C-alpha positions as CSV (number, residue, x, y, z in Angstrom):
1,M,1.3,-58.3,-54.7
2,T,1.1,-57.5,-58.4
3,P,2.2,-54.0,-59.4
4,R,-1.7,-53.3,-60.2
5,E,-2.7,-54.6,-56.8
6,R,-0.2,-52.5,-55.0
7,L,-1.0,-49.5,-57.1
8,L,-4.8,-49.7,-56.3
9,A,-4.2,-50.6,-52.7
10,A,-2.0,-47.4,-52.3
11,I,-4.6,-45.4,-54.0
12,E,-7.6,-46.7,-52.2
13,F,-5.8,-46.7,-49.0
14,S,-6.5,-50.6,-48.4
15,G,-2.9,-51.5,-47.3
16,P,-0.3,-52.3,-50.0
17,D,2.7,-54.2,-48.9
18,R,5.0,-51.4,-49.9
19,C,4.9,-47.9,-51.3
20,P,4.5,-48.1,-55.2
21,I,7.5,-46.6,-56.9
22,H,7.3,-44.6,-60.2
23,H,10.6,-43.3,-62.0
24,Y,11.6,-40.8,-64.6
25,I,14.8,-40.1,-65.9
26,F,15.3,-37.2,-68.5
27,P,17.3,-38.1,-71.7
28,G,20.2,-35.9,-70.6
29,A,20.8,-37.7,-67.5
30,I,21.2,-40.8,-69.7
31,W,23.4,-39.1,-71.9
32,R,25.5,-38.1,-68.9
33,H,25.7,-41.4,-66.9
34,G,25.0,-44.0,-69.9
35,Q,24.6,-47.5,-68.8
36,A,25.6,-47.1,-65.3
37,L,22.2,-45.3,-64.7
38,L,20.3,-47.7,-66.7
39,D,21.9,-50.5,-64.3
40,V,20.8,-48.6,-61.2
41,A,17.2,-48.1,-62.3
42,E,17.3,-52.0,-63.3
43,R,18.2,-52.6,-59.5
44,Y,15.5,-50.8,-58.2
45,P,12.6,-51.3,-60.7
46,D,9.4,-49.4,-60.5
47,D,5.8,-50.6,-60.7
48,F,5.4,-49.5,-64.4
49,G,8.0,-51.7,-66.0
50,N,10.5,-48.6,-65.9
51,E,8.3,-47.8,-69.0
52,S,9.1,-43.8,-68.6
53,I,12.9,-44.7,-68.7
54,R,12.8,-47.1,-71.7
55,A,11.0,-44.2,-73.3
56,N,13.6,-41.7,-73.1
57,T,16.5,-44.3,-73.7
58,R,17.0,-44.8,-77.5
59,P,17.6,-41.1,-78.7
60,P,20.3,-40.4,-76.1
61,L,22.1,-44.0,-76.9
62,E,22.4,-42.8,-80.5
63,D,25.4,-41.0,-81.9
64,E,25.6,-37.6,-80.4
65,E,27.0,-36.3,-83.3
66,D,23.8,-36.8,-85.3
67,I,21.6,-35.0,-82.9
68,E,21.1,-31.2,-83.0
69,D,21.9,-29.0,-79.9
70,V,18.4,-27.5,-80.7
71,V,15.2,-29.4,-82.0
72,E,12.5,-27.9,-83.7
73,W,9.2,-29.7,-84.6
74,Q,5.5,-29.0,-85.1
75,D,2.9,-30.9,-83.2
76,A,-0.2,-32.5,-84.4
77,W,-2.3,-29.1,-83.1
78,G,0.0,-27.0,-85.6
79,T,2.4,-25.3,-82.9
80,V,5.8,-25.3,-83.7
81,W,8.2,-25.7,-80.6
82,R,12.0,-25.5,-79.9
83,R,13.7,-27.4,-77.0
84,L,17.3,-28.1,-76.1
85,R,18.8,-31.8,-76.5
86,G,18.5,-33.7,-73.4
87,Y,14.9,-32.6,-72.5
88,T,11.5,-33.7,-73.3
89,S,9.8,-30.3,-73.4
90,G,10.5,-26.9,-74.8
91,E,9.1,-23.5,-75.8
92,V,6.4,-22.3,-78.2
93,V,8.1,-20.8,-81.6
94,R,5.0,-20.2,-83.5
95,A,1.2,-20.5,-82.3
96,A,-1.2,-22.6,-84.0
97,I,-3.7,-20.1,-83.6
98,P,-1.9,-16.7,-83.6
99,D,-5.1,-14.7,-83.7
100,W,-8.8,-15.2,-83.4
101,D,-9.1,-15.0,-87.2
102,A,-7.0,-18.0,-87.3
103,W,-9.6,-19.7,-85.1
104,R,-12.4,-19.0,-87.6
105,T,-10.9,-21.9,-89.7
106,Y,-8.9,-23.9,-87.4
107,E,-9.7,-27.6,-87.3
108,F,-8.6,-30.0,-84.5
109,P,-6.6,-32.8,-85.5
110,P,-8.6,-36.2,-85.6
111,L,-9.4,-38.4,-82.7
112,P,-7.9,-42.1,-83.3
113,D,-10.4,-44.4,-85.2
114,D,-12.1,-47.2,-83.7
115,S,-9.6,-49.6,-84.7
116,H,-7.1,-48.0,-82.1
117,F,-9.6,-48.3,-79.3
118,E,-10.2,-51.7,-80.1
119,E,-6.3,-52.6,-80.1
120,F,-6.2,-50.7,-76.8
121,A,-8.8,-52.8,-75.1
122,A,-7.2,-55.9,-76.4
123,K,-3.9,-55.0,-74.7
124,V,-5.6,-53.9,-71.3
125,K,-7.0,-57.7,-71.3
126,E,-3.5,-59.2,-71.9
127,R,-1.8,-56.8,-69.2
128,H,-4.4,-57.2,-66.6
129,P,-4.3,-58.3,-63.7
130,E,-0.7,-57.7,-63.6
131,E,-0.2,-54.2,-65.0
132,F,-1.8,-51.0,-63.9
133,V,-3.1,-49.3,-67.1
134,R,-3.4,-45.7,-67.6
135,A,-4.6,-43.4,-70.7
136,S,-4.4,-39.9,-71.2
137,G,-7.6,-37.7,-70.6
138,G,-6.0,-35.3,-73.2
139,G,-4.9,-31.6,-72.4
140,L,-6.5,-28.5,-71.4
141,F,-4.6,-25.4,-70.0
142,Q,-1.3,-26.3,-71.5
143,R,-2.6,-27.6,-74.7
144,M,-4.4,-24.4,-75.2
145,Q,-1.4,-22.2,-74.0
146,G,0.8,-24.1,-76.8
147,M,-2.2,-23.3,-79.4
148,R,-2.3,-19.5,-78.6
149,G,1.0,-19.0,-77.1
150,P,1.7,-18.3,-73.5
151,A,1.4,-14.8,-73.4
152,N,-1.5,-14.5,-75.8
153,Y,-3.3,-17.2,-73.9
154,L,-2.8,-15.4,-70.5
155,M,-4.5,-12.3,-72.0
156,D,-7.3,-14.4,-73.4
157,L,-8.3,-15.5,-70.0
158,A,-7.7,-11.7,-68.5
159,E,-10.0,-10.4,-71.2
160,D,-12.3,-13.2,-71.0
161,N,-13.0,-13.0,-74.9
162,E,-15.5,-15.3,-76.8
163,G,-12.9,-17.3,-78.3
164,V,-11.2,-18.4,-75.2
165,H,-14.4,-19.9,-74.1
166,E,-15.1,-21.7,-77.2
167,L,-11.5,-23.1,-77.6
168,A,-12.1,-24.5,-73.9
169,D,-15.5,-26.0,-74.5
170,R,-14.2,-27.6,-77.8
171,M,-11.3,-28.9,-76.1
172,V,-13.3,-30.2,-73.4
173,E,-15.7,-32.2,-75.2
174,R,-13.0,-33.6,-77.7
175,N,-11.3,-35.0,-74.5
176,I,-14.6,-36.4,-73.4
177,R,-15.3,-38.5,-76.3
178,S,-11.5,-40.0,-75.9
179,I,-12.0,-40.6,-72.2
180,E,-15.2,-42.4,-72.8
181,R,-13.6,-44.8,-75.0
182,Y,-10.5,-45.6,-72.7
183,V,-12.9,-46.1,-70.0
184,K,-14.9,-48.5,-72.1
185,A,-11.8,-50.2,-72.7
186,G,-10.9,-51.1,-69.1
187,V,-8.3,-48.9,-67.9
188,D,-7.6,-48.4,-64.0
189,C,-6.8,-44.8,-64.3
190,I,-7.1,-41.7,-66.6
191,S,-3.8,-39.1,-66.5
192,F,-4.2,-35.3,-66.9
193,G,-1.3,-32.9,-66.6
194,D,-1.3,-28.9,-66.5
195,D,1.5,-27.3,-64.8
196,W,-0.6,-24.5,-62.7
197,G,2.2,-23.0,-60.6
198,A,4.9,-20.7,-60.6
199,Q,7.6,-21.1,-57.9
200,D,5.2,-19.5,-55.2
201,R,2.0,-18.8,-56.6
202,L,-0.8,-19.9,-59.1
203,L,-0.6,-18.7,-62.5
204,I,-4.0,-17.1,-62.5
205,H,-6.0,-16.1,-59.4
206,P,-7.7,-18.9,-57.6
207,D,-10.8,-17.4,-58.1
208,E,-10.3,-17.2,-61.8
209,W,-9.4,-20.8,-61.9
210,R,-12.2,-21.8,-60.1
211,R,-14.7,-19.7,-62.3
212,F,-13.0,-20.9,-65.7
213,F,-11.3,-24.2,-65.3
214,K,-12.9,-26.1,-62.4
215,H,-16.3,-27.1,-63.8
216,R,-14.3,-28.0,-67.2
217,Y,-12.0,-30.1,-65.4
218,A,-15.0,-31.6,-63.3
219,R,-16.8,-32.5,-66.3
220,M,-13.9,-34.6,-67.8
221,F,-13.2,-36.3,-64.6
222,E,-16.7,-37.2,-64.0
223,V,-16.7,-39.6,-66.9
224,A,-13.9,-41.5,-65.1
225,R,-15.1,-41.3,-61.9
226,D,-18.7,-42.5,-62.6
227,A,-17.2,-45.7,-64.2
228,G,-15.0,-46.5,-61.0
229,V,-11.9,-45.3,-62.9
230,H,-9.0,-43.2,-61.0
231,V,-7.9,-39.6,-62.0
232,W,-4.5,-38.8,-61.8
233,F,-3.4,-35.1,-62.2
234,H,0.0,-33.9,-62.5
235,S,0.6,-30.1,-61.7
236,D,4.1,-28.4,-61.2
237,G,4.6,-25.3,-59.1
238,W,2.5,-23.7,-56.5
239,I,-0.9,-25.1,-56.2
240,L,-1.7,-25.0,-52.7
241,E,-5.0,-23.1,-53.1
242,I,-6.6,-25.3,-55.5
243,I,-5.6,-28.7,-53.9
244,E,-8.8,-29.0,-52.1
245,D,-10.9,-28.0,-55.4
246,L,-9.2,-30.8,-57.2
247,I,-9.9,-33.4,-54.4
248,E,-13.4,-32.1,-54.7
249,I,-14.1,-32.9,-58.2
250,G,-12.7,-36.4,-58.2
251,V,-8.7,-36.5,-58.3
252,T,-7.7,-39.8,-56.5
253,V,-3.9,-39.5,-57.5
254,L,-2.4,-36.0,-57.2
255,N,1.4,-35.2,-58.4
256,P,2.0,-31.8,-56.9
257,Q,5.6,-30.3,-56.6
258,H,5.2,-30.4,-52.7
259,P,8.6,-29.2,-51.8
260,C,8.1,-25.6,-53.4
261,M,4.8,-25.2,-51.1
262,G,6.3,-27.2,-48.2
263,T,5.5,-31.0,-47.9
264,Q,3.8,-30.8,-44.4
265,R,1.5,-28.0,-45.7
266,V,0.6,-30.0,-48.5
267,A,-0.1,-33.1,-46.3
268,E,-2.4,-30.9,-43.9
269,I,-4.5,-30.5,-47.0
270,A,-4.3,-33.8,-48.9
271,G,-2.8,-36.4,-46.5
272,G,-5.1,-39.6,-45.9
273,R,-7.7,-38.0,-48.7
274,V,-5.6,-38.5,-51.9
275,C,-3.0,-40.7,-53.0
276,I,0.4,-38.3,-53.4
277,R,2.8,-39.1,-56.3
278,T,5.7,-37.5,-54.6
279,D,8.1,-35.0,-56.3
280,I,11.1,-35.3,-54.2
281,D,12.9,-32.0,-54.4
282,R,14.6,-32.1,-58.1
283,Q,15.3,-28.4,-57.8
284,W,18.0,-28.7,-54.7
285,I,18.0,-32.0,-52.9
286,I,18.3,-34.5,-55.8
287,P,20.8,-32.7,-58.0
288,Y,22.9,-30.6,-55.4
289,G,22.1,-32.4,-52.0
290,S,23.9,-35.2,-50.4
291,P,22.9,-38.9,-50.4
292,E,21.8,-38.4,-46.9
293,D,19.7,-35.6,-47.7
294,C,17.8,-37.6,-50.5
295,V,17.2,-40.3,-47.8
296,A,15.9,-37.9,-45.3
297,A,13.5,-36.2,-48.1
298,V,12.1,-39.6,-49.0
299,K,11.3,-40.7,-45.3
300,E,9.6,-37.0,-45.0
301,A,7.3,-37.7,-47.9
302,I,6.7,-41.2,-46.9
303,A,5.8,-40.0,-43.2
304,A,3.7,-37.1,-44.6
305,F,1.5,-38.9,-47.1
306,G,2.2,-42.6,-46.7
307,N,1.0,-43.4,-43.2
308,F,-2.6,-43.9,-44.1
309,N,-2.6,-47.5,-45.0
310,G,-1.3,-46.2,-48.3
311,G,-1.6,-42.8,-49.8
312,V,1.8,-42.4,-51.6
313,L,3.4,-43.2,-54.8
314,L,6.9,-42.5,-54.5
315,H,8.6,-40.4,-57.3
316,G,11.7,-38.4,-58.0
317,E,12.7,-36.7,-61.2
318,I,16.3,-37.3,-62.5
319,G,17.6,-34.4,-64.5
320,Q,20.9,-34.6,-66.0
321,E,22.6,-32.6,-63.1
322,V,22.0,-35.2,-60.6
323,P,25.1,-37.3,-59.5
324,L,24.7,-41.0,-59.9
325,Q,25.3,-41.6,-56.2
326,N,22.1,-39.6,-55.3
327,V,20.1,-41.8,-57.7
328,E,21.2,-45.0,-55.9
329,A,20.3,-43.3,-52.5
330,L,16.9,-42.2,-53.7
331,Y,15.9,-45.4,-55.2
332,S,17.2,-47.6,-52.6
333,A,15.5,-45.5,-49.8
334,F,12.1,-45.9,-52.0
335,Y,12.8,-49.7,-51.3
336,E,14.2,-49.7,-47.7
337,Y,11.6,-47.3,-46.2
338,G,8.7,-47.9,-48.3
339,R,7.6,-51.2,-46.9
340,Y,4.8,-51.6,-44.6
341,P,4.5,-51.6,-41.8
342,L,6.6,-48.3,-41.5
343,T,8.1,-49.5,-38.4
344,W,11.1,-47.0,-38.7
345,L,8.4,-44.3,-38.0
346,K,7.8,-45.6,-34.5
347,R,11.4,-45.5,-33.5
């Protein structure tokens, strides 16, 4: 099977030859292990051409003396961020909309012009039928958190003020215009990502999530699903109470941090209903467990989510604390135990 065929078969439960694989390695891990880590990834390539690894490779391989330990930058939305070297995200230093007076004159950054989408459509045609093509659906919760600052934004939701509704509706409309163009370009999937969970609970009450966010996500997802395009949703932390809601409004690939909720508990809700992009335990097992622990976690995830004629996309995030032998064990287990039929489950 081509990577695209394999991914579509896994997402649609129509019988892939093996579980698709998706790698992600933080820049800090590449700093630590260098070429040896890249060689491991090359021996066990994923179904996206190792694109996420390539994206994080160049900066860490530059002269470290020329790279600051703390990096600050302003994004296109006007928020100023700070992060540590070796990571890909950070914290808000200065919000783009520090108060609602600033909102009165705030302007969103412009969407790409027609030439961008035309060029994108041409690239989609070039990459099909071999490659699975995704495009971003744009931000919502985390984007607005960055624009207002996390504490401000959570207070906005608690106060249910007029500005927070205006910001959300305007963001959704902007995202829909972009999603429509990417769908027209022929993508296979539209991707979204909002980290909704703390370690042991949702960041806001599930009823509040349903009241304020669910219908807004549904509007964006509907544009893709009505065109037969898949919807990929990433969310770190505890989201157990809203998994059912996400499936209901059209998510077809869900990337939850299932170990913190209990892999089996997530499987009881989602197994066989939505394709799960796994998040093999990156807090404890991958960085601090043994190679055997990594293999056992891979087998647990495949058994929970992948035994439905598909249904699983194998992924385990590699941070800078992860020993090289655990990366080897993780990636080799993806290949060894992810091939269909899953005869090892019957032993």
